[in-house]
N, C-alpha and C positions, 0 to 999 in steps of 0.2 A: 504494500500499499503507498502513495506515495502521499507523505505527509509535509503541507506546507506549514512554514514558519510565521507564528503569527507576533506581529511587530504592531508597537503604537511610536508616535510620536509625540512629546511635550513640549511646548513653545514657551519656553522663559523656566530661569532658574530661580526665579520666588520662593519664597516659603511653601507656597500652592504649588508651585509649578513640581519644587520636588518632594512635595506628598504627592500628588497625582501619579507623580512617575511612581514612587512607591508603591502605590496601591494599584496601579496598572502590574507593576510587577509580577503581581500575584495571579496574573489573568493572560498577561501574554507572553512569549517566549523571548522576546527583546523589547526594551524599552529606549530610545534614543532620546537624551535629553537637547534640546538646542537653545543656545544662551547668546545673545548679540553683543553682550557686554566681555570682555575677558578679565579674569581673573586676576586683581591687583596682590600684590605681593602683602599686603596688610587693609586693614579697615581701612575703606574710604567711600565716599559719597557716591550714588550710580546715577549717573546721566538717565534720564525718562522715567526714574523712580522715583514720585511725589513725597513721599516717605522719607526719604534719604536727608532732607533740607529740614526737618524739624529740628 
Protein backbone atom coordinates (compact mmCIF):
# COMPACT_ATOMS: atom_id res chain seq x y z
CA UNK A 1 0.00 0.00 0.00
CA UNK A 2 1.34 3.42 -0.97
CA UNK A 3 1.10 5.74 2.03
CA UNK A 4 1.37 9.47 1.44
CA UNK A 5 3.02 11.71 3.99
CA UNK A 6 0.60 14.09 5.65
CA UNK A 7 2.12 17.57 5.93
CA UNK A 8 1.01 20.80 7.57
CA UNK A 9 2.39 24.32 7.24
CA UNK A 10 2.12 26.95 9.98
CA UNK A 11 2.79 30.58 9.12
CA UNK A 12 4.36 32.56 11.95
CA UNK A 13 6.53 31.64 14.90
CA UNK A 14 4.56 33.53 17.52
CA UNK A 15 3.33 31.79 20.64
CA UNK A 16 0.13 30.95 18.76
CA UNK A 17 2.08 29.61 15.79
CA UNK A 18 4.33 27.47 17.97
CA UNK A 19 1.34 26.09 19.86
CA UNK A 20 -0.49 25.36 16.62
CA UNK A 21 2.54 23.53 15.24
CA UNK A 22 2.76 21.48 18.41
CA UNK A 23 -0.89 20.44 18.24
CA UNK A 24 -0.66 19.64 14.52
CA UNK A 25 2.37 17.44 15.18
CA UNK A 26 0.02 14.95 16.83
CA UNK A 27 -2.01 14.65 13.62
CA UNK A 28 0.50 15.07 10.79
CA UNK A 29 3.71 13.29 9.81
CA UNK A 30 5.52 16.59 9.16
CA UNK A 31 4.88 20.14 10.34
CA UNK A 32 6.74 23.04 8.73
CA UNK A 33 6.86 26.30 10.69
CA UNK A 34 7.65 29.38 8.59
CA UNK A 35 8.76 32.65 10.19
CA UNK A 36 9.60 35.74 8.16
CA UNK A 37 11.92 37.27 10.76
CA UNK A 38 15.38 35.88 11.38
CA UNK A 39 16.19 34.65 14.86
CA UNK A 40 18.19 37.19 16.89
CA UNK A 41 21.18 36.35 19.06
CA UNK A 42 19.30 37.66 22.09
CA UNK A 43 16.01 39.28 23.10
CA UNK A 44 14.91 42.17 20.88
CA UNK A 45 11.78 43.74 19.41
CA UNK A 46 10.33 42.12 16.30
CA UNK A 47 9.05 44.21 13.42
CA UNK A 48 5.41 43.61 12.59
CA UNK A 49 4.55 42.46 16.10
CA UNK A 50 2.58 45.18 17.92
CA UNK A 51 3.02 43.69 21.39
CA UNK A 52 6.80 44.08 21.11
CA UNK A 53 6.42 47.87 21.39
CA UNK A 54 4.85 47.86 24.86
